[in-house]
N, C-alpha and C positions, 0 to 999 in steps of 0.2 A: 538701599540697594539700587531697590527697581532705579529712583533718578539716576544711579552711575551711568544703568544700560544705556537709559534711553538718552545720558550724553551720550555716550561710547557710541549708540548707530546715528546720535545728528556728525558728532565729527568725522566716524569713516564716509556716508554722506555726503558731505562737504567734503569732503576733502577729493572722494573720487569724481564730482563736477568738476575740482579744479583742476585734473588728471587730463580731465577728460576734451578744456582747452588751452592748457598754456602748459599744462606740466610737462611729466617727461616722452622723450624721443620714444619711439618706435620699435622693437628691438631689432626690428629687422627697413633698411630705412624707405625699401620701396614701399613700405606697410603707408608710408604716408604720399606719395604720387599718386596724380590722377589723369587719365584718359583725356585728353580735347576735347573739350567743347563745339568749338569752330571747326570750317572746313573739313568735316568727319570722314569723305571719299578718302582723301590724298592727305591729310593732319594724321598720320599713324602712330600710333606710339613707339618706343621702343624696346616699351614691355614685351616678355612674352609672356600671354596666360588666355585660359579658356572663359568669353564670356561672350552672353548674346547681349546686342546693343541696338534697341530699342531709336529711330530717329525724329524727329518731329522738328521739319527747318519751313520760317513761313518769311519769300523770300520778294521783297517788293525791290523792279525793275524803277529805273532813272524816268521821270517822264520822257528825258530826252533824248532815250534813247527806242521809242517807238510811237513819241507822241501821240504815247495814254501813256496811264498809269498802271501799271497790272505787275497782279499779284501773282506766286508761284506757290504752291504748299507741294513738303516732302513728307512722303510719311514710308517707312524706312525700318529695317531691322538687317544691320549687319550683323556676321555671326565669328566668331575668334577660336581655332581648336590649337592647346601648347601638347604636340608630338612630346616636347624636353623640353625643361628648361633652356631650349638656344631656339628652336624647333616652331614656326607654329605654321597654319593654316588656316588664310583670311579673306572669310566674304564680304569685303567692304561697300560693296554697290548693287543694289537691287532697288522694290519700292516704286510706287503709283505716286504720278505728281497728275497735280491738278492746276492747271494758269485761269486767272480770270481778271480778262473774260478772253474767251479761246474754248482749249479744246482740257483732255484728260486724257493717263494713258499709264501705260507699264517703261519704266528706265531700264539703263539695258543694265546684263548683270559683269560682274566685274567679280575676281578673287583671285591669288594667288601666295604666294608663301613669305613670309620673315623670318630674319634667323640671326640672335643675337651674336656676334661678331667678337662682340667685345666687353663684358664686364668685369666692372673692379669695383665690390663693394665695398672696400675699404676707402674709396676716395667716390664715391657715391656715384661709379657713371657706368655707361650701358649706351652702344654703339650697335643700332640696328640695321643694318642693310633688306633691302626686299623685293617684290617686285610685283603688278596685276595685272591681268588682263584683262581687257573691257571687249563684252560679244553684243555685237550689235541685234539683242532681242527684244529691244524698245522700239515702241511708236513712236512713226514719225511727227508723226499729230503733236506732241511733244517735247519735239528736235532730240527724239533718240530711233535707234537703229540704225542711223546713215553709217557710210561707210562698211570699211572690214573689218574694224576690230580697232581698240590701239596699244598699247602696254603701259606701265606707269612703272620708273623706276625708280627706287628712291634711295636716301639713308636717313634715319636719325636717332637722333642722339639726346640721353640726359643726363646731365652734373646735377646734380642735391646739394644741400648741404642745413643736413638735417628737415627743418619742413618747410624751406624754402628748397623750389627750383624751378628751372630752365629750359626748359624743350625743346628743340630745332629741326625740323623735316628741310632738305634740298631735295628735289625730285622733278622727273621730265614727265611729258607726255611723249608719246612715239605714236602717231596713228600709222598703221598700214597704207589708206587710204589717204593720198596728203592733196585731194582734187576736197575729198570731202570732208577732214577732218584737217584741222593744224595741230602743227607741235607748239608744247610750250618748256618752259622751265618757272620752276619755282619756288618759294621762300618759307617760311613760317616760322615763325618762334611764340613763344609762351609761359611765363614766368607765372608762378601760383606761390601761397604760403598758405602751410595749414593750420589756419587760425586755431580751430579745433574740428573734429566731425562732424559739423555741424555746420558749418561755415571755412570753406575752403575758394579763395577768392582768386581769379586769375586777372592778366591780361596779357592779347595778343594781337597777335596783326600776321597776313596773311597775302601774299601778291600773288599773280601771274603773270609773265611778260610772255605774249604769242614771240617763236623766231621762223614761223613760216603762213604762208595766204592757200587759203583752200581755193574753190571757185563754187562753192556751197554756196554762201550770200551775200551779198554784197554790204554786208554789216564792217563798222571802222574797230567793233569790241567785241569780243570772246565768251563765250559764255563762265568763264569765271570753271568753278568746279564741279555742277552736275550737267553743264548741256556742254559741244563740242559743235560750233556750228558751218566753221568753216567757214569764216572767214575772209573775204576775200581784202580789204581793206586794214587788218589791223596787226601783221606785223610787223616789228617792234616796241607797241605799245602795250603798256607794265598799269595792268587792275589788283588796286590796291585796298583792301577794307582792316580798321585797326577794329577791338571788340574787345569787351568788361563782359565778367562774368561769375560763378561759382557753382562749386558743388556743394552737396552735401553727402556725405555717408553713413545714411539709413540705417542701415547690418555693414557686418563686419565684409562680406560681399555684395555689398548692391551699394548702386551711387547713384544721388542727380544731377542734371545739370540742368545749367540755363547759361544764358548768352545773349547779346545783344551786338550785331555788328552794323560798319557804317562804311558805306564805301565813301574814301578820300580823294581819287585819281581824277582829273580833269578831262572835260570829253565828254562822250559821246557811250559814258559805260553805261554797263549792266546794275551796275552793282549801288541801287541807294542805300538801305539796309536792308539785314535781317532777324529775324530771334529763332531761337533752336534748341527745342528742349531734348532731351535724351537721361537715357536710366541706363545704368551700366550690370546687369549678372556676371556676376565671376563663376566657375562651378568647377 
């Protein structure tokens, strides 16, 4: 009798392990989706959910950009609150910036709204437009606080095939003072596969094309996502970075993420490479 009970326990335990990694799909396809790790300020997820999202990023500038090796570290915490199943209030930019060698200081603050305009669970599709406004509250010694603020308009979308997903975002930054900051358009994409709760690998690409010249600094490259230099020679230039990484679902409502990115466009680009670590706490 005891042997039979032990065998049953072992069988159930083994089945649970198998199902957790390669077994049945989630009852709700959205349970297998993930929030992007890369480009966290502007690669906004189309999902409507309440979450606290702490982020750490270590960004290394290409030596050709400033003539020296410069590291930038960002410590930030985003917040999103789902008013209902369609509308969310989002706070996407804040935090503290350290530049080595150089200075440190506070980043600008950005917040706004997003609305799931189209949702089809049978086709596993969500399309979510939205906007944020970045307030120039940061410190100029870390290239923040310049200009009179900027709007960020975007549309995010996700298409799922059970455990495989494709997420995309297209949007643009529109500064109020175009002498101090430049306008750009961006395009982001991510593919991921929910192999199991502990390992959800992804590959991503983020790119920005500068549309206007500012008058603030004589750079031929812009600041990608965190910084808007107001460069005077960047109009028409495209910056892009590829990335790979994974998420782990530590708990039903807690995700851990890691990503490595590397810039691949020629010229005096700001993007050498970047490491990003984050957590997503849903509530």
